[in-house]
N, C-alpha and C positions, 0 to 999 in steps of 0.2 A: 343558031346554025354552027357557029364557031365551036361551042361546047360539044355539040353532037358529033362534029367531025373528029375531034380529038378523042372522044369517048369510044368512037368506032375503032380507032387505032388501039386503044386499051383493050377493047373486046377481042381484037385479033390476038393480042398477047395472052388473054385469058384462055382462048381456044387452044392456042399452042401449049399452054400449061396443062390443059386437060388431056391433050394428046400425049403428053409426057407422063401422065398418071398423077399429076399434082392437082390439088384443088384449084379450079379455074378462076384465078384472079390476075388481072393485068393492069399495068400502070404506065403512064408516060409523063415526062416532065417537059414543059413548054416554056420557052423564053422568047419574048418579042414575037410571038405568033408562030414560032418554029419549034418543032419537036427536037429536043437535044438529047433525049435519053428515053429508053424503054425498059420495062422490067416485067417479069412474070414470076409467079410462085415457083419456088424450087427448094423448099426445106427438105423434102424426102430425098430427091436425087442428090442433093449436096450435103446431106446429113448436117444441116445448118438450121437451127431453130429461128434464126433471125432472117432467113432468106425469103421474106415476104415480098410480094411484087413491088410494094412501095419502097422498101429498103433497097432492093436491087436497082430500081430506077434512080433513087437518090444518090447511090454510090456512083453510078455511071454518069449522072449529071455533074457531080462534083469533080470527077476526073476531066470531063469536057471543059469545065469552067476554070479548073485549077484552083478551086476554093470550096471549102466545106460549107460556106455560107451561100445559099442559093437565093439571094435577095432578088426580087422581081420575077421569080419563077412561079409557075403554076403546076400543080400535079393533078392528073386525072387518074382515077382508079375505079374499077368496076364494082368494088364492094366497100362499104363504109369501113374506115380504118380502125384497127385495134389500138390498144393503149401504147404498145411498143412503137408502132408506126407513127402514131400521132405525136408522140414525144419526139421522134426523130424529125418529123416535119416542122415542128415548132423550133427545134434546135437549129434546123437549117435556115430558118427565117423565110420560109415560103410566103409568098404574097397571098396565094389562094389555093384551096383544095376543093376539087369537084369529085363527087363520087356518084356511083350509079345506084346499086341496090342497098337498102338498109340492112344492118346486121343486128337483129334484136338480142342476140346472145353476148356478143363481144364488142359491138360497135361503140366507140366513144366520141362520135361526132354528133350525138343527139339521141341515140337509142338507149344504151345503158346509162351513159352520162355524156356530157359535152365538155371534153377537155379544152377545146378551142375557145370556149366562152369564159374560161377562168381569168378573171381580172387580176389575180395575184401573179400570173406569169408575166415576164417582161417582154413578151412578144405576142401579138394577136394576129392570127391568120384567118382570113375570110373563108367560110365553108359554105358550099352549096351541095345539096343532095338531090337525088331523084332524076338525074340526067340519064336517059335510056334505061330507067330502072327495070322495066319489064324484060328488056333484052338481056340485061345483066343477070337478073334473077333466073331467067330461062336457062342460061348457060350453066349456072350452079345446080339448078334442079335436075337438068338432064344428066349432069355428071354423077350426082348422088343416086339418081334412079338407076344408072348403069351399075354403080357400086353395089346397091341393094340386090339387083338382079344377079350379079356375079356371086354374091354371098349365098343367095338362094340356090344357084346352080351348084356351088361347092357343097352346101349342106345336103342337097339331093344326091350328090355323088357319094357322100359319106353314108347317107341313110336312104337307099333306094326305096321307092314307094311300092308296096305290094299291090298286085293287080286287083285284089278284093277290098281295097281301102282307098280313101280320098285324103288329101292333105290340103288344108285351107291355105290359100295364097298368102304370103307374108304381108303383102300390102294391105290386107284386111285389118292388120294389127298396127298399122302405122299411126303414130301420134295419138295413142289412146290417153285420155285424161287420167292422170294419177297412176300410170303404170309404166315406169321408166326402166324396169329391171331387165337385165340381159337374159336371153333364153338359154336353157341347157337341155340336152336331149340324150336319151338312151334308146337303143334299139336291140341290144344284145342280151337283155334279160331273157332267161329261158321261156318264160310264159308269154313274152311279147312276140316271139317267133318272127322278128323282123319289123314289127310295127314300131313306129317312133313315138316315144312318150316324152312330153315336155314337162320340165319342172323349173321353178325358180330356186336358186340357192344363193342366199345373201347373208352377209355377216361372217365373222371369223370362224374358222373350222374348230378352234379350241374354245369357243364361247362357253360360258357357264351353262347355258341351256340352249337346246335346239327346239324351236317351235315348228312342229310338223302340222301344216294347215291343209285340211282336206275339205274339198267343196262337194256340193251335191248337184242334183239335176234341177234346172237346166243351166246351172252356173258353171264357172271355171275359176281359175286362180285369180282372175280380176276381182272376184268377190272380196279378197283379203287386202285390197290396196290401201284401205284406211287403217288397218291394224298392223300391217308389216312395218311401216315406218316407226311405230311406237316400240315394237320389239327390237328393231335394229338400233334405235337411239339409245336403248338400255344396254347395248353391247352383246346382244344375243344373235344366234344364227336362225334363219328362217328358211325352211324348205317347203315349197308349195307346189305339188304336182297337179297336172291336168289329167284326170282319168282318161283312158282311151275312149275316143268318141266325143271328147269335149275340148274346148280351148284350142291350144296349139298342137295337141296330140293328134295322131292319125285317127281316122274315122272309118271303121269297117262299114262296108256298104249294106250288109245284112243285119237286121235286128237280132237274128238268131246267134250272132257272134257274141252277144253280151250275156254273161252269166255271172251270178253273184260270186261264186267261188273263184272264177277266173280273175275278176277284178281284184278280189282280196289278195290273190296270189301275186299279182303284179305289184301291189303295194308292199307286201312282205319282202319281195325280192328287191324293190327299190330301197327300202330301209336297210337291208343287208348290204347291198352294193355300196351305198353311201356310208355305211357303217355308222349310222346315226346313234348317238347315245345321249343320255340326260335329256330325253325327249319330253317336251310338254305336248301332248296330243291335242290338237285343236280341231273340233269336229262340229258339223251341223248338217242336217238333212242326210243325204246318202253318204256324206263324209262320215257321219256317225254310224249309220247302218253297217258300213264296211269297216270304218276305223275302229269302232269299239270292239271288233273281233281281233285286232292286231296284237295288243299287249300280251295276251295269254300265250302267244307263240314265243315271246322273248321278254319276259317281265323285267329283266335286268336293264333293258334299254330305256324303260319309261319311268319318268320321275313325277309327271303330273298330267292332269286331264283338265282341259278347258272345254266344256261341253255346252253347246247351244242347240236350240230346237231340233231334236232328233229323237230316235228311239232304236231299239233292237228289233230285228225282224225274226222273232223266235218261232212264228208259225203256230203258236198255241194260245194266242190272245186275239181278241177281236180288233180288227183295224178300226181306227178312229173314224167317225162320220166325216170329218173334214178331209181325211185322206181318201176315203172312198169317193167323195164328191170330186176331188182333184183327179183321181184316176179315171173317173167317168168322163170328165171334161177332156182329158188327154185322148181318150179313146174316140170321142166324138169329133175332136178338133186336133188331130195329131200334129198339124203344122201351126199351132198357136203362135202368136206374136210374142216372142220372149221379151223384147224391149218394152212392149206395152205391159206385159205381166209385171216386170220389175218396176216400171214407172207407177203402175197403179198401187202397188204395195209399198212403194217408197217415194212419196211425192216430193221429197227433197232432192231427188236425182235430177241432174240436168239431162237434156235430151241427148247430149253426146255420151254421157255415162250410161244411160239406158241402152243406147244403140250399141255400146261396146259389148254388151252381153250377147248381142246377135252376131257380132263379128265372126265367130268361128263357123257360122252356118250360112254360106252364100246362097244355098238353095236346099230343097227338101232332101236331096241325095246325101247331104252331110248330116242328116238328123236321125239316123237310125238309133242312136243312143237315147235321144230325148223321147223317142217313141217306145223304146224297149224298157226303160227303167221303171216307169209306173207299174207295169205288169210284173216286174221282177221281184217286187216286195214279197217275201215269203208269207203266204196266207195259210198254208197247210203245214202240218208238222213234218211232212216228208219233202217239202219244197227245197229247191237248191238254196243253201245258205241257212236254212232254219236250224239244223242240228248244231252247226258251228256257232250260231247266234245264241242258242241255249247254253252252250258251254261258256260263251262269253258272259252271259248273265250270271252264271255261277261264279266265274272268276271275279267279276266286279262285286258280287255280294260277299264272297268269303275270302278271297285271296289278294285283292288289290291293297297294296301298302303305300301307294303314293298319295299325293295331295290332289284334291279336286276343287275346281271352281265351276259352278253352273250359272249360266246366264239365260234368262227366258225372255223372248220377245212376246209380250203379252197379247199383241194384236194378231198373232198367227192363228188362222182358222184350221190349219192342217196339223201342225205339231206344236200346239200351244200349251198353256198351263196344265190342262188335264193329263196330256200325254207326258209332259215333263215331270209332273208330280210322281207318276208311276216309275219313271226312270230314276228319279231322285231317291226313292225308297230302295232301288236296286243297286245303288253304289255305296259301298262301305265307307262310313265316316264322311259322307258328303254333307257339307255345311248348308245352311239356308241359302237358296239361290239369289242371285241378283235379278231383279225384275225390272225390265225396261218397258215402261208403260207405253212409250211411243213406237216401239219396234214391232215389226211383224215377223214373217217367216225368215227373211234374210237379215238376221240380227247383225251380221257384219257390216251392213250399210250404216249402222249406227254404232260401230264397233270400237271407236276410239276410247270411250270410257271403259269398255270391257277390257281392252288391251292394257290400259293403264292400271286397272284393278289387278290384272294378271301379273304385271310387272311387280307391283307392290306385294302381291300375295305369295307368288311361287318362290322367288329366289331366297327370301329370308327363311321360309319354312322348309325349303328343299335342300339347303346347303349341307346339313348333316347327312341327309339321305343320299345325296349325290356322292359324298365322300365314301360312305359305306358301300354303295354299289360299285364304285371304281375299285375299291380295295378288294371286293369279293371277286371281281372279274380280272 
């Protein structure tokens, strides 16, 4: 009961901190059963990186006692102390520290490490955690929830939602496994007409290469989470957009909004707006159907191609039996379970990873794109996108001067080895492909070795090409 009473006082300080716009952490110092000092977080308001609740309380207690040594004192704090505060507590010779909620990211009273248990230090302080832990956590969670909601409101003010589109709530994307990157948005590209497009943009802007990673249906940029860290670790830049209708991008309500040439145009404008150069184009599925038509519009921007299970939609070749079966399944079951689809083809996925693919689609109203894309594949010579795809085929056959790395997921029943062999013959100077025997359609789910192979392959072979392209432009 004694600890609970003092922690309640610390919680009052935490709530006052939240009211001031600070992260809600509160602390009290107790001696002989009496509160002699209180403190609350104030680093933002005071422009003071040391103004944590514990430090504020320790300073106040030292003034009361007239001594920087606080022997016989106890400190109660709502959040597990960090390394800075723990060091100060030990230096002050506190007898006991009691905290509420654990801090798994920066806490050093048992979470990340336990500074108080170090026998090498010349003073040991007794530590107890978990007092009113739920109440202390709830104050923190409510604060950060309000912050997230405010950011969402600010973003909405910058990018108002069109009446004919939907926008997936931000909380659907909270705490996704393996996807820590900050979002970027554009809404003023001419082709977007106010729709908001999301993209990742990581790594230095002057990197040797920029990996432009394009996803397909029904995936989104989450698909590249295992390859992006490899590219970044090698010092390169990664740009990974979500096509309109997918991921964090806006989602038109009507299926008729989706057209091949329109999606291609949004990608062309994105590349131009970001002024991407020395691009390694990374494509799979619809990322390839669309992406393989981009370099012909600006060949000087592209240095390499990393191509995985995909094809060109030229409209003058027979669609593969696997794709026809996929399209028929989509027509019969347009609201198919995306998480289940990914899990079935990638048994190594955790349930949380599989569920992340479903995050962009809270209900069927958000899924116009997943319903529209299977039927958008050009099947006739005059279909939308077919002519530009035939031009792309000619470009890859006769005019492509960059380097190519092809990786094939052998287990793919839709765009597997037979389809990729045809594409292989259509790309000038394409070497023998990498064959991933255990990979299916979504090669990126086993993409780490592919990314490492790309790092080893592209930069040594492309350095002279990049220099020539830069000098020409």
